[in-house]
C-alpha positions as CSV (number, residue, x, y, z in Angstrom):
1,X,33.4,136.1,123.3
2,X,35.2,136.2,126.9
3,X,34.7,132.1,126.7
4,X,35.7,131.6,123.2
5,X,39.1,134.2,123.4
6,X,39.7,131.5,126.5
7,X,39.7,128.5,125.1
8,X,41.8,129.2,121.8
9,X,44.2,130.2,124.3
10,X,44.2,127.0,126.2
11,X,44.3,125.3,123.3
12,X,47.2,127.5,122.4
13,X,48.8,126.9,125.4
14,X,49.0,122.9,124.6
15,X,51.9,124.0,121.4
16,X,53.5,126.6,123.5
17,X,54.0,124.0,126.8
18,X,55.2,120.9,123.3
19,X,57.5,123.1,121.8
20,X,59.1,124.5,124.9
21,X,59.5,120.9,126.4
22,X,61.1,119.7,123.0
23,X,63.4,122.4,122.6
24,X,64.6,122.4,126.2
25,X,65.1,118.9,126.3
26,X,66.7,119.0,123.0
27,X,69.0,121.3,124.3
28,X,69.8,119.6,127.4
29,X,71.0,116.9,125.6
30,X,73.5,119.1,123.5
31,X,75.7,119.8,126.1
32,X,78.4,117.9,126.5
33,X,78.4,116.8,130.1
34,X,77.1,113.7,131.6
35,X,73.9,114.0,134.3
36,X,74.5,110.5,135.5
37,X,78.4,111.2,136.4
38,X,77.0,114.3,137.9
39,X,75.1,112.7,140.4
40,X,77.2,109.5,141.0
41,X,80.2,112.1,141.4
42,X,83.3,112.4,140.0
43,X,85.2,109.2,141.9
44,X,81.9,106.6,141.3
45,X,83.4,103.8,139.4
46,X,81.4,103.1,136.1
47,X,79.4,100.8,137.5
48,X,78.0,103.4,139.5
49,X,77.5,105.6,137.2
50,X,75.4,103.0,134.9
51,X,73.5,101.9,138.1
52,X,72.3,106.0,138.0
53,X,71.4,105.6,134.2
54,X,69.6,102.6,134.7
55,X,67.7,104.3,138.3
56,X,66.5,107.5,136.1
57,X,66.1,105.7,132.8
58,X,69.3,107.9,130.9
59,X,70.3,104.8,129.4
60,X,67.2,105.4,126.6
61,X,67.5,106.6,123.6
62,X,66.6,110.2,123.7
63,X,63.2,110.1,122.1
64,X,61.7,107.3,124.1
65,X,63.2,109.3,127.3
66,X,61.0,112.5,126.0
67,X,58.1,110.2,125.4
68,X,58.4,108.8,128.7
69,X,58.4,112.5,130.0
70,X,55.6,114.1,128.5
71,X,53.1,111.2,129.4
72,X,54.3,111.6,133.2
73,X,53.5,115.7,132.4
74,X,49.6,114.9,131.2
75,X,49.6,112.9,134.4
76,X,50.5,115.6,136.2
77,X,53.5,113.8,136.8
78,X,56.7,116.2,136.6
79,X,59.1,113.0,137.0
80,X,61.4,112.8,140.0
81,X,64.7,115.1,140.0
82,X,68.0,113.8,139.5
83,X,69.5,116.1,142.6
84,X,67.6,116.3,145.1
85,X,65.8,112.5,144.4
86,X,62.5,114.1,145.2
87,X,59.4,114.1,142.9
88,X,60.0,117.5,140.8
89,X,56.4,118.6,142.1
90,X,57.5,118.2,145.8
91,X,60.4,121.1,144.4
92,X,58.1,123.3,142.3
93,X,55.2,123.5,145.4
94,X,58.6,124.5,147.9
95,X,60.1,127.0,145.8
96,X,57.4,128.5,143.1
97,X,55.4,130.5,146.1
98,X,58.9,132.1,147.4
99,X,58.9,133.5,143.5
100,X,55.4,134.4,143.1
101,X,55.5,136.6,146.6
102,X,58.7,138.2,145.2
103,X,57.4,139.0,142.1
104,X,53.9,140.1,142.8
105,X,55.4,142.5,145.4
106,X,58.2,143.8,142.8
107,X,55.1,144.1,140.6
108,X,52.6,146.0,143.6
109,X,56.3,148.1,144.2
110,X,56.5,149.4,140.3
111,X,52.9,150.2,140.0
112,X,52.5,152.2,143.2
113,X,55.1,154.4,142.1
114,X,55.4,153.9,138.6
115,X,51.9,154.7,137.5
116,X,51.5,158.0,139.4
117,X,54.8,159.3,138.2
118,X,53.4,158.1,134.5
119,X,50.7,160.0,135.1
120,X,52.4,163.4,136.7
121,X,55.1,163.3,133.9
122,X,52.3,163.6,131.6
123,X,50.5,166.6,133.0
124,X,53.7,168.4,133.9
125,X,55.6,167.9,130.8
126,X,58.7,169.3,130.4
127,X,58.7,169.9,134.9
128,X,61.4,169.0,136.9
129,X,58.7,165.9,137.7
130,X,58.8,165.0,133.8
131,X,62.9,165.2,134.3
132,X,62.5,163.4,137.1
133,X,60.8,160.1,135.5
134,X,62.3,160.0,132.1
135,X,65.4,159.7,134.4
136,X,64.3,156.8,136.5
137,X,62.8,155.5,133.0
138,X,66.1,155.6,131.5
139,X,68.0,153.8,134.4
140,X,65.8,151.5,135.0
141,X,65.9,149.8,130.8
142,X,69.5,150.3,130.5
143,X,70.2,149.4,134.4
144,X,70.9,144.9,134.1
145,X,69.0,143.6,137.0
146,X,72.0,141.8,138.6
147,X,74.7,144.9,138.6
148,X,71.3,146.8,140.2
149,X,71.3,143.6,143.0
150,X,74.9,143.6,143.4
151,X,75.1,147.4,144.3
152,X,71.6,147.5,146.1
153,X,73.2,144.9,148.3
154,X,76.5,146.3,149.0
155,X,75.0,149.8,150.0
156,X,72.5,149.0,152.3
157,X,73.6,145.6,153.4
158,X,77.3,145.6,153.3
159,X,77.8,149.5,154.0
160,X,74.7,150.8,156.1
161,X,74.1,147.4,157.4
162,X,70.0,148.3,157.4
163,X,68.7,145.1,155.5
164,X,69.9,141.6,155.2
165,X,71.8,140.3,152.6
166,X,69.1,137.9,151.6
167,X,67.4,134.5,152.0
168,X,63.7,134.3,153.2
169,X,64.2,134.2,156.7
170,X,67.3,134.1,158.5
171,X,68.3,131.2,159.5
172,X,67.2,128.9,162.5
173,X,64.1,131.0,162.3
174,X,60.8,128.8,161.7
175,X,58.1,130.1,159.1
176,X,55.0,130.7,159.8
177,X,52.0,128.0,159.3
178,X,51.8,127.1,155.9
179,X,47.9,128.3,154.9
180,X,49.5,130.4,151.0
181,X,53.2,129.7,151.1
182,X,53.2,133.2,151.1
183,X,55.1,134.1,154.5
184,X,53.9,138.0,154.1
185,X,50.3,136.6,154.4
186,X,50.7,133.4,156.4
187,X,52.5,135.4,159.5
188,X,49.5,138.1,159.2
189,X,46.5,135.1,158.9
190,X,48.4,133.6,162.4
191,X,48.9,136.2,164.0
192,X,52.6,136.6,163.8
193,X,53.5,140.0,163.4
194,X,57.1,139.5,164.5
195,X,57.9,137.0,161.5
196,X,56.1,139.5,159.1
197,X,58.3,142.5,159.4
198,X,61.4,140.0,159.4
199,X,59.9,138.7,155.8
200,X,59.7,141.9,154.8
201,X,63.0,143.1,155.9
202,X,64.4,140.6,153.9
203,X,62.1,140.9,150.5
204,X,62.8,144.9,150.8
205,X,66.0,144.7,148.8
206,X,65.4,141.7,145.9
207,X,61.5,143.7,146.1
208,X,63.7,147.5,145.1
209,X,66.2,145.6,142.6
210,X,62.8,143.8,140.6
211,X,60.7,146.8,141.2
212,X,62.4,149.1,139.8
213,X,63.6,147.4,136.9
214,X,59.8,147.0,136.4
215,X,59.1,150.3,137.3
216,X,60.9,152.1,134.2
217,X,58.7,150.9,131.4
218,X,55.5,151.4,133.5
219,X,56.4,154.8,133.7
220,X,57.1,155.4,130.1
221,X,54.1,153.9,128.9
222,X,51.8,155.4,131.5
223,X,53.2,158.9,130.3
224,X,52.8,158.0,126.8
225,X,49.4,157.3,127.3
226,X,48.1,160.2,129.1
227,X,50.8,162.6,126.3
228,X,48.0,160.8,123.7
229,X,45.0,160.9,125.9
230,X,45.0,165.0,126.9
231,X,44.5,166.3,123.6
232,X,41.8,164.0,122.5
233,X,38.7,166.0,121.8
234,X,36.8,164.1,124.5
235,X,39.1,165.4,126.9
236,X,38.8,169.3,126.0
237,X,35.1,169.0,126.0
238,X,35.3,167.6,129.3
239,X,37.2,170.9,130.3
240,X,34.9,173.2,128.7
241,X,32.1,171.8,130.8
242,X,34.0,173.2,133.5
243,X,35.6,170.1,134.9
244,X,38.3,169.8,137.5
245,X,41.7,169.0,135.9
246,X,41.7,166.0,138.5
247,X,38.1,165.2,137.6
248,X,39.4,165.1,134.2
249,X,42.7,163.0,134.7
250,X,40.7,160.5,136.8
251,X,37.6,159.5,135.8
252,X,38.4,160.0,131.1
253,X,42.1,159.8,131.4
254,X,43.4,157.3,133.1
255,X,41.4,154.9,132.1
256,X,42.3,155.2,128.5
257,X,45.7,155.8,129.1
258,X,46.3,152.5,131.1
259,X,45.1,150.3,127.8
260,X,48.7,150.4,126.6
261,X,50.0,150.5,129.5
262,X,48.6,147.3,130.4
263,X,49.8,145.0,128.0
264,X,53.1,146.2,129.9
265,X,52.1,145.5,133.1
266,X,51.4,141.9,131.8
267,X,54.5,141.7,130.3
268,X,56.3,142.3,133.3
269,X,54.7,140.2,135.4
270,X,55.7,137.4,133.4
271,X,59.4,139.1,132.8
272,X,59.2,138.7,136.8
273,X,58.6,135.4,136.6
274,X,61.0,134.5,134.3
275,X,63.7,136.8,135.4
276,X,64.4,136.6,138.9
277,X,67.0,134.0,138.2
278,X,70.4,136.1,138.8
279,X,68.6,138.7,141.5
280,X,67.7,134.9,143.4
281,X,71.1,133.7,143.2
282,X,72.6,137.1,144.5
283,X,70.3,137.2,147.4
284,X,70.3,133.7,147.8
285,X,65.8,133.1,147.5
286,X,65.1,129.8,147.5
287,X,63.2,130.2,144.6
288,X,62.7,128.7,140.9
289,X,64.9,130.9,139.6
290,X,67.7,129.8,142.0
291,X,66.2,125.7,141.4
292,X,66.4,126.4,137.5
293,X,70.2,127.4,138.0
294,X,71.1,124.7,139.9
295,X,69.2,122.5,137.6
296,X,71.2,123.8,134.8
297,X,74.4,123.3,136.5
298,X,74.1,120.0,137.7
299,X,72.0,118.4,134.3
300,X,68.8,117.7,135.7
301,X,66.2,118.3,132.9
302,X,63.4,116.8,134.6
303,X,64.0,120.0,136.8
304,X,64.9,122.4,134.3
305,X,61.7,120.9,131.7
306,X,59.4,121.7,134.7
307,X,60.4,125.3,135.8
308,X,60.6,126.5,131.9
309,X,57.2,125.1,131.8
310,X,55.7,126.5,134.9
311,X,57.0,129.7,132.9
312,X,56.0,129.1,129.9
313,X,52.6,128.6,130.9
314,X,52.3,132.1,133.3
315,X,52.9,133.8,130.3
316,X,50.3,132.6,128.4
317,X,47.7,132.8,131.2
318,X,49.0,136.1,132.2
319,X,48.5,137.6,128.6
320,X,45.2,135.7,128.6
321,X,44.1,138.0,131.5
322,X,45.2,141.1,129.6
323,X,43.4,140.1,126.8
324,X,40.1,140.0,129.0
325,X,41.1,143.1,130.6
326,X,41.2,144.8,127.6
327,X,37.3,143.2,126.8
328,X,36.1,145.1,130.4
329,X,38.1,148.4,130.1
330,X,37.3,149.1,126.2
331,X,33.7,148.0,125.5
332,X,34.8,148.7,121.6
333,X,37.2,145.3,122.0
334,X,34.1,143.6,123.2
335,X,32.0,144.8,119.8
336,X,34.7,144.0,117.6
């Protein structure tokens, strides 16, 4: 059953990627700008601009350009970036790990603080903890990530000077030897603890920003799920048997309350992969969000479509992982 679900989702992924690529490619062509002129420069001669068009295939019909690009995608060739003049696949290998590291750590921050806060808010309903949880949820859902990033950067960097303003490492500092392309993991694996703590310092502010935004829906959904579960008959039965409150919560309540929260967690991971653009710009983080921003500025279709496809595939795969997790957490789903 699980294998059948995976096969269906992988088949669905093909149509999602085709639709995303077609929409993105069309929108890029509707923008009143000439990518060849952007590459050649404002002072380039018409002959030089035409040469750029011929070199990158921009003089062909739009449909031919799209077909050529998608043919390359089938061969795992994302084309050449019009800006960096490197293969887009090389750029993705360079920038994607930075975004993944930031997204995973931000989600970890949200889970570590959001799940316990949601559970405590439900157990101690209408208490000070519950009021604090509701305030955190409202703020996290209401505050834009870019505004929060600016405020956090202003307070902890400009005023207090506790953390650096951004970037992955200080200028002039060599990264650890590449093993996983995650600086935190690579520095630990190579025993470079100085780089490890430096990396954590640079991650602190962007992780705090994205983690707080993701914490809010997780806390809210976990609280709602716990409130619903705590009123069920099997919870009252467990209490009537004389089980302690902690045992009832940890063994019986949290697992069932986590099912609706699991969907939100999956969506938050997808949003972190797609929604880090403005945060990466503010903190000068060298990830695919900043890479996509540069592609938009320079009318670089190959780079922008590739980032869109990566994010779209990430969304589908995360949703698939959530569905599979449902089957293991709730046996009734496997039976149905």
